[in-house]
DRENVOKOL-674642 format. One line per field, with one value per residue: residue number from 1; residue in one letter; z, x negated, y negated of N, C-alpha, C, O, CB in turn. Coordinates in nm, 2 decimals. Glycine has a CB too. Example, Ala and Ser with C-alpha at 12.3 -4.5 7.8 and 13.67 -1.06 7.14 Angstrom:
n: c(1/2)
res: c(A/S)
n.c3: c(0.78/0.71)
n.c1: c(-1.32/-1.28)
n.c2: c(0.57/0.22)
ca.c3: c(0.78/0.71)
ca.c1: c(-1.23/-1.37)
ca.c2: c(0.45/0.11)
c.c3: c(0.78/0.79)
c.c1: c(-1.32/-1.29)
c.c2: c(0.33/0.00)
o.c3: c(0.85/0.80)
o.c1: c(-1.42/-1.34)
o.c2: c(0.33/-0.11)
cb.c3: c(0.90/0.57)
cb.c1: c(-1.13/-1.41)
cb.c2: c(0.45/0.06)
// end
This chain:
n: c(1/2/3/4/5/6/7/8/9/10/11/12/13/14/15/16/17/18/19/20/21/22/23/24/25/26/27/28/29/30/31/32/33/34/35/36/37/38/39/40/41/42/43/44/45/46/47/48/49/50/51/52/53/54/55/56/57/58/59/60/61/62/63/64/65/66/67/68/69/70/71/72/73/74/75/76/77/78/79/80/81/82/83/84/85/86/87/88/89/90/91/92/93/94/95/96/97/98/99/100)
res: c(M/S/R/L/S/I/N/Y/D/S/P/A/K/K/K/S/I/N/S/L/L/E/N/A/L/D/R/E/K/K/L/L/L/I/A/S/A/R/T/R/E/K/L/N/K/F/E/N/E/Y/N/M/S/S/D/E/F/F/Q/L/Y/Q/S/G/K/T/D/D/R/N/D/Y/I/D/W/A/G/E/Y/H/I/L/L/S/I/N/E/K/I/N/D/L/E/E/L/T/I/E/Y/N)
n.c3: c(-0.66/-0.62/-0.71/-0.61/-0.71/-0.60/-0.69/-0.58/-0.61/-0.45/-0.14/0.08/0.03/0.06/0.32/0.38/0.16/0.19/0.44/0.39/0.18/0.32/0.52/0.38/0.25/0.48/0.59/0.38/0.39/0.65/0.61/0.42/0.58/0.76/0.59/0.51/0.74/0.79/0.57/0.61/0.84/0.72/0.55/0.74/0.85/0.64/0.62/0.86/0.85/0.63/0.69/0.58/0.44/0.30/0.10/0.01/-0.07/-0.28/-0.47/-0.55/-0.64/-0.85/-1.03/-1.11/-0.95/-0.77/-0.69/-0.80/-0.59/-0.40/-0.17/-0.23/-0.45/-0.33/-0.14/-0.30/-0.42/-0.19/-0.12/-0.35/-0.32/-0.09/-0.18/-0.36/-0.19/-0.03/-0.22/-0.28/-0.03/-0.01/-0.23/-0.13/0.09/-0.03/-0.16/-0.23/-0.15/-0.29/-0.22/-0.38)
n.c1: c(0.68/0.34/0.08/-0.22/-0.46/-0.71/-0.98/-1.21/-1.56/-1.69/-1.62/-1.75/-1.78/-1.52/-1.43/-1.59/-1.54/-1.26/-1.24/-1.39/-1.23/-0.98/-1.05/-1.13/-0.89/-0.74/-0.88/-0.85/-0.58/-0.56/-0.70/-0.53/-0.30/-0.40/-0.45/-0.19/-0.07/-0.20/-0.13/0.14/0.15/0.07/0.29/0.49/0.44/0.51/0.78/0.88/0.82/0.98/1.22/1.34/1.36/1.10/1.17/1.41/1.31/1.14/1.31/1.44/1.22/1.13/1.34/1.32/1.41/1.28/1.05/0.71/0.53/0.23/0.24/0.46/0.36/0.14/0.28/0.44/0.23/0.12/0.33/0.35/0.11/0.17/0.37/0.22/0.04/0.21/0.31/0.08/0.04/0.27/0.23/0.01/0.13/0.31/0.15/0.06/-0.16/-0.31/-0.49/-0.70)
n.c2: c(1.38/1.41/1.64/1.79/2.00/2.22/2.41/2.65/2.72/2.89/3.07/2.95/2.68/2.59/2.51/2.29/2.11/2.08/1.95/1.72/1.60/1.57/1.39/1.17/1.10/1.04/0.82/0.64/0.59/0.48/0.24/0.12/0.08/-0.10/-0.32/-0.36/-0.45/-0.69/-0.83/-0.84/-1.01/-1.25/-1.29/-1.31/-1.56/-1.73/-1.67/-1.75/-2.03/-2.11/-2.01/-1.77/-1.44/-1.24/-1.07/-1.19/-1.44/-1.36/-1.26/-1.50/-1.64/-1.48/-1.51/-1.77/-1.97/-2.13/-2.39/-2.48/-2.50/-2.47/-2.31/-2.14/-2.00/-1.87/-1.72/-1.55/-1.41/-1.28/-1.12/-0.96/-0.82/-0.68/-0.50/-0.35/-0.23/-0.08/0.10/0.25/0.37/0.52/0.69/0.84/0.96/1.13/1.31/1.63/1.88/2.15/2.43/2.65)
ca.c3: c(-0.58/-0.69/-0.66/-0.64/-0.70/-0.59/-0.71/-0.52/-0.67/-0.34/-0.01/0.17/0.00/0.09/0.45/0.36/0.07/0.25/0.55/0.32/0.12/0.42/0.59/0.28/0.24/0.61/0.59/0.28/0.45/0.76/0.55/0.36/0.68/0.82/0.49/0.51/0.87/0.77/0.47/0.68/0.92/0.64/0.51/0.86/0.86/0.54/0.65/0.98/0.80/0.53/0.74/0.47/0.43/0.18/-0.01/-0.04/-0.14/-0.40/-0.57/-0.60/-0.71/-0.98/-1.11/-1.14/-0.87/-0.67/-0.76/-0.82/-0.48/-0.37/-0.07/-0.30/-0.53/-0.23/-0.08/-0.40/-0.43/-0.08/-0.13/-0.45/-0.26/0.00/-0.26/-0.42/-0.08/0.01/-0.33/-0.26/0.09/-0.05/-0.31/-0.04/0.18/-0.12/-0.22/-0.19/-0.19/-0.30/-0.22/-0.44)
ca.c1: c(0.58/0.22/0.01/-0.36/-0.50/-0.85/-1.03/-1.34/-1.66/-1.73/-1.54/-1.83/-1.75/-1.38/-1.41/-1.66/-1.46/-1.13/-1.27/-1.43/-1.11/-0.88/-1.11/-1.13/-0.75/-0.70/-0.95/-0.79/-0.44/-0.58/-0.74/-0.41/-0.21/-0.45/-0.42/-0.04/-0.04/-0.26/-0.05/0.27/0.13/0.08/0.43/0.57/0.42/0.59/0.92/0.91/0.82/1.09/1.35/1.39/1.28/1.01/1.26/1.50/1.23/1.08/1.42/1.45/1.09/1.13/1.45/1.28/1.49/1.19/0.95/0.58/0.44/0.12/0.29/0.54/0.27/0.07/0.38/0.47/0.11/0.11/0.44/0.31/0.01/0.23/0.44/0.12/-0.02/0.31/0.32/-0.03/0.07/0.37/0.16/-0.07/0.21/0.37/0.05/0.05/-0.29/-0.31/-0.63/-0.71)
ca.c2: c(1.42/1.44/1.76/1.80/2.14/2.23/2.54/2.65/2.81/2.99/3.05/2.87/2.54/2.56/2.44/2.16/2.03/2.06/1.85/1.59/1.54/1.52/1.27/1.06/1.05/0.98/0.69/0.55/0.56/0.38/0.11/0.06/0.04/-0.23/-0.42/-0.39/-0.53/-0.82/-0.90/-0.87/-1.12/-1.37/-1.31/-1.36/-1.71/-1.80/-1.64/-1.84/-2.16/-2.14/-1.95/-1.68/-1.32/-1.23/-1.01/-1.30/-1.54/-1.31/-1.26/-1.64/-1.68/-1.40/-1.56/-1.91/-2.06/-2.20/-2.48/-2.43/-2.55/-2.38/-2.21/-2.04/-1.91/-1.78/-1.63/-1.45/-1.33/-1.19/-1.02/-0.86/-0.74/-0.58/-0.40/-0.26/-0.15/0.02/0.20/0.33/0.45/0.62/0.79/0.92/1.04/1.23/1.39/1.77/1.94/2.30/2.49/2.79)
c.c3: c(-0.66/-0.62/-0.70/-0.61/-0.70/-0.60/-0.66/-0.60/-0.57/-0.22/0.08/0.15/0.04/0.21/0.44/0.28/0.13/0.36/0.48/0.25/0.22/0.49/0.50/0.26/0.37/0.62/0.50/0.33/0.56/0.71/0.49/0.47/0.75/0.72/0.49/0.63/0.85/0.67/0.53/0.77/0.84/0.59/0.62/0.87/0.76/0.57/0.76/0.93/0.71/0.57/0.63/0.47/0.30/0.07/-0.08/-0.12/-0.28/-0.51/-0.63/-0.69/-0.85/-1.08/-1.15/-1.06/-0.76/-0.75/-0.75/-0.71/-0.45/-0.27/-0.14/-0.38/-0.44/-0.17/-0.18/-0.42/-0.32/-0.08/-0.24/-0.40/-0.17/-0.07/-0.32/-0.31/-0.04/-0.09/-0.31/-0.13/0.06/-0.13/-0.23/0.04/0.10/-0.18/-0.15/-0.24/-0.18/-0.31/-0.27/-0.42)
c.c1: c(0.46/0.15/-0.13/-0.40/-0.65/-0.89/-1.18/-1.43/-1.69/-1.65/-1.62/-1.81/-1.61/-1.37/-1.47/-1.58/-1.33/-1.15/-1.30/-1.31/-1.01/-0.92/-1.10/-0.99/-0.70/-0.76/-0.88/-0.65/-0.46/-0.61/-0.62/-0.31/-0.26/-0.43/-0.27/-0.01/-0.09/-0.17/0.09/0.26/0.14/0.22/0.52/0.56/0.51/0.74/0.97/0.92/0.94/1.22/1.42/1.30/1.20/1.09/1.35/1.42/1.18/1.19/1.44/1.34/1.09/1.23/1.43/1.36/1.41/1.10/0.81/0.48/0.34/0.17/0.37/0.46/0.19/0.16/0.41/0.35/0.09/0.21/0.41/0.20/0.07/0.30/0.34/0.06/0.08/0.33/0.20/-0.01/0.17/0.31/0.08/0.01/0.28/0.28/0.05/-0.09/-0.28/-0.46/-0.62/-0.84)
c.c2: c(1.46/1.56/1.76/1.94/2.15/2.38/2.54/2.76/2.93/2.96/2.96/2.72/2.50/2.47/2.30/2.06/1.99/1.94/1.72/1.52/1.49/1.40/1.15/1.00/0.99/0.84/0.59/0.50/0.46/0.25/0.04/0.01/-0.09/-0.34/-0.46/-0.48/-0.67/-0.90/-0.93/-0.99/-1.25/-1.40/-1.36/-1.51/-1.78/-1.78/-1.73/-1.99/-2.20/-2.07/-1.86/-1.55/-1.32/-1.17/-1.11/-1.40/-1.49/-1.30/-1.40/-1.68/-1.61/-1.46/-1.71/-2.01/-2.13/-2.30/-2.41/-2.47/-2.43/-2.27/-2.10/-1.94/-1.82/-1.68/-1.51/-1.35/-1.23/-1.08/-0.91/-0.77/-0.63/-0.47/-0.30/-0.17/-0.04/0.13/0.30/0.42/0.56/0.73/0.89/1.02/1.15/1.33/1.53/1.82/2.09/2.35/2.63/2.85)
o.c3: c(-0.76/-0.50/-0.82/-0.51/-0.79/-0.52/-0.69/-0.64/-0.61/-0.19/0.17/0.25/0.06/0.21/0.48/0.31/0.11/0.36/0.53/0.27/0.20/0.52/0.55/0.26/0.36/0.66/0.54/0.32/0.57/0.76/0.50/0.45/0.79/0.76/0.48/0.62/0.89/0.69/0.50/0.78/0.88/0.58/0.60/0.91/0.80/0.56/0.76/0.97/0.73/0.50/0.61/0.49/0.21/-0.05/-0.20/-0.23/-0.38/-0.63/-0.75/-0.79/-0.95/-1.20/-1.21/-1.11/-0.66/-0.88/-0.71/-0.73/-0.46/-0.29/-0.10/-0.39/-0.47/-0.16/-0.14/-0.44/-0.34/-0.04/-0.22/-0.43/-0.17/-0.04/-0.32/-0.33/-0.02/-0.06/-0.32/-0.14/0.10/-0.12/-0.25/0.06/0.15/-0.24/-0.03/-0.36/-0.08/-0.40/-0.22/-0.46)
o.c1: c(0.47/0.16/-0.16/-0.38/-0.72/-0.84/-1.26/-1.38/-1.71/-1.61/-1.56/-1.81/-1.59/-1.30/-1.41/-1.56/-1.28/-1.07/-1.24/-1.29/-0.96/-0.85/-1.07/-0.96/-0.63/-0.69/-0.86/-0.62/-0.38/-0.56/-0.60/-0.25/-0.19/-0.39/-0.24/0.07/-0.02/-0.15/0.14/0.36/0.20/0.27/0.60/0.66/0.57/0.82/1.08/1.01/1.00/1.32/1.54/1.18/1.24/1.07/1.36/1.47/1.19/1.16/1.46/1.35/1.06/1.21/1.51/1.37/1.47/1.09/0.79/0.36/0.38/0.13/0.36/0.48/0.18/0.12/0.41/0.37/0.06/0.19/0.43/0.21/0.03/0.30/0.36/0.04/0.05/0.35/0.22/-0.05/0.15/0.34/0.08/-0.02/0.32/0.32/0.04/-0.12/-0.24/-0.53/-0.55/-0.87)
o.c2: c(1.52/1.59/1.73/1.99/2.09/2.46/2.45/2.86/3.04/2.85/2.89/2.65/2.38/2.37/2.20/1.95/1.87/1.85/1.61/1.40/1.38/1.31/1.04/0.88/0.89/0.74/0.48/0.38/0.36/0.15/-0.08/-0.09/-0.18/-0.45/-0.58/-0.57/-0.76/-1.02/-1.04/-1.07/-1.35/-1.51/-1.44/-1.58/-1.88/-1.88/-1.79/-2.06/-2.31/-2.08/-1.87/-1.56/-1.39/-1.21/-1.12/-1.43/-1.56/-1.32/-1.41/-1.74/-1.67/-1.45/-1.77/-2.12/-2.19/-2.28/-2.30/-2.48/-2.31/-2.15/-1.98/-1.82/-1.70/-1.56/-1.40/-1.23/-1.11/-0.97/-0.79/-0.65/-0.52/-0.35/-0.18/-0.05/0.07/0.24/0.42/0.54/0.67/0.85/1.01/1.13/1.26/1.43/1.54/1.82/2.15/2.31/2.72/2.96)
cb.c3: c(-0.49/-0.69/-0.71/-0.55/-0.82/-0.46/-0.85/-0.37/-0.71/-0.32/0.05/0.15/-0.15/0.10/0.56/0.31/-0.07/0.32/0.64/0.21/0.03/0.51/0.63/0.14/0.20/0.73/0.56/0.15/0.49/0.85/0.45/0.27/0.79/0.84/0.35/0.52/0.99/0.72/0.34/0.76/1.00/0.52/0.46/0.98/0.84/0.40/0.69/1.09/0.72/0.39/0.79/0.33/0.43/0.21/0.05/0.08/-0.06/-0.37/-0.51/-0.48/-0.63/-0.95/-1.05/-1.28/-0.80/-0.59/-0.69/-0.95/-0.36/-0.32/0.04/-0.38/-0.61/-0.12/-0.04/-0.53/-0.44/0.05/-0.17/-0.58/-0.19/0.09/-0.38/-0.48/0.04/0.03/-0.46/-0.24/0.21/-0.12/-0.41/0.05/0.24/-0.22/-0.21/-0.23/-0.09/-0.43/-0.07/-0.59)
cb.c1: c(0.62/0.12/0.09/-0.45/-0.44/-0.90/-1.03/-1.33/-1.78/-1.88/-1.52/-1.98/-1.77/-1.30/-1.48/-1.80/-1.45/-1.08/-1.38/-1.53/-1.04/-0.85/-1.25/-1.19/-0.66/-0.74/-1.10/-0.77/-0.37/-0.69/-0.85/-0.34/-0.20/-0.61/-0.46/0.03/-0.10/-0.40/-0.03/0.31/0.00/-0.02/0.48/0.53/0.27/0.56/0.94/0.81/0.69/1.05/1.44/1.39/1.38/0.89/1.34/1.57/1.11/1.02/1.55/1.47/0.97/1.16/1.58/1.31/1.61/1.11/0.95/0.52/0.52/0.00/0.38/0.65/0.17/0.01/0.51/0.51/-0.01/0.12/0.57/0.26/-0.09/0.33/0.51/0.01/-0.05/0.45/0.31/-0.16/0.12/0.49/0.07/-0.16/0.32/0.45/-0.09/0.17/-0.40/-0.23/-0.69/-0.68)
cb.c2: c(1.54/1.32/1.88/1.70/2.23/2.17/2.59/2.69/2.74/2.99/3.18/2.90/2.51/2.68/2.52/2.18/2.10/2.18/1.90/1.62/1.65/1.63/1.30/1.10/1.17/1.06/0.71/0.62/0.68/0.44/0.13/0.16/0.15/-0.21/-0.37/-0.26/-0.46/-0.82/-0.81/-0.74/-1.12/-1.35/-1.17/-1.29/-1.74/-1.74/-1.50/-1.83/-2.19/-2.09/-2.05/-1.75/-1.19/-1.16/-0.90/-1.37/-1.58/-1.17/-1.21/-1.74/-1.63/-1.26/-1.54/-1.93/-1.99/-2.10/-2.62/-2.46/-2.59/-2.45/-2.28/-2.11/-2.00/-1.87/-1.70/-1.52/-1.42/-1.27/-1.09/-0.94/-0.82/-0.66/-0.47/-0.35/-0.24/-0.05/0.13/0.25/0.35/0.56/0.72/0.84/0.95/1.16/1.33/1.85/1.89/2.35/2.49/2.78)
// end
């Protein structure tokens, strides 16, 4: 779990900074969820076309058991993007903010 500690110079700034930070984090999470949904749609097209889950495909791709067709390269790229997005979402969800 990550922890963010914020110290205030004055009590008057506490409310403003708190609101600003929470809004920014909420907005970032919403954008990541939108990106995740769009990437998931792209992955679903590949999964339907090749009748295989992205997890299954990526394991084959990583072990060199697929060829180098453009679809596979694109599929692997989209899957990698989804993993990155999910990692960022998890980081945000695990973030604890301490206000001092």
